[in-house]
N, C-alpha and C positions, 0 to 999 in steps of 0.2 A: 628472677622473681623475688620480690621483697616480702619479708614476713611483716605482718602487722604488729603493732605494739602489743595488742592484746594476746596474739598468738605467742609472741616472744615471751611475754610475761607468764603466760600459762605453761609454756615449756620449761622455763626457768623454775617456776614454782613447783612443778612436778618433780624436776630433778632434785631440788633441795629437799622436798618431802620424802622422796624415796631414799635419798642418801642419808638423811638424818634418822629415819626409822630403822634402817639397817645398822647404823652405828650404835643405836641404843641396844638392839638385840645382840650385836656382836660383843659389845662391852660387857653385857650381862654374862654371856657365855664364856668370855675370856676370864672374867673374875671367878666364875664357877670352876674353871679348870686350873686356876692358879697361875695363869700366864703372866709374863712380865711385859707384854706389849702395851704401850701407852695408847691413849685415845687419839693422839695426832696421827700415828701410823695407820690406825684403822680408818680414821677420817679420810686420809689421803687415798687409801685403797678404795673406799666406797665411792668417793668422788670420781676417781679414775674409772671405775667400773661404770658409773652413771654416764660419764662423757663417752666412753667407748660404745655403749649401747646407743646413745643419742646420735652421735656422728655416724656410727655404723648402720643406723637404720634410715636416717634422713638422706644421706647421700645416695644409696642404692634406690630408694623410693623416688627421688627426683630423677635419677637416670632411667628408671623403669617408665615413669610417666612420659619422659621425652621420647623413649623408644617406641612406646605404643602410639603416641601421636604421629611420629614419623612413619610408622608402619601403616597406620590408617590413611594418612595422606598418600602414601605410595600406592596402596590398594585402590584408592579413589581415582588416582591418575591413570593407573594401568591395571585393570581388573584381571587381566590374563596371567599376571605373575603373583596373584594373591596366595597361592599354595606355597610357593617357594619363599615368599616374603614372610608368611605366617610361621613356617618352620624355622627360619632364621631368627625371627623375633622371639619365638618361644625359647630357643637355645640361648639367646642373649639374655632374656629375662631370668633364666635359670642360673646363668653365671653371675648376674647381679645379685640375685637372692642369696647365692652362696657367700657373698661378701657380708651380708647382714648376719648370716649364721656364724661366720667366723668371728664377727664382733661379739655375738652372744657367747661363743665359746671362750673368748678372751675374758669377758666380764665374769663368766661363771668360774673360770680358773682363779681370777683375782678374789672372788668372794668365797669360794668353797675350798679350793686347794691352796689356801694362803700359806706361803712359805714363812711368814713372819710369826705365825702362832705356834 
């Protein structure tokens, strides 16, 4: 599946917007605490957190879409197995969603429990 130019531009714009707004707030807080962390380190951390969230959400969402399509096709071909197929699909979707939650946890650790500050 190819991303359109507009969608790619929108995703990139949002990532830049979120990463720069966080940098401004973090630099203010670091200056208030008297921290010696420079802006480059904070910039890298915020960009890493933005990419962790972006990749950690896009990949499982794509996998979930493919899983649901395959399950629907399987149920359409063999309606007798719909119950077992639905149970397996829900379990697989829960596993994929946990990947997105792990990405969120990594990003929150980078943002909130920052070892460099």
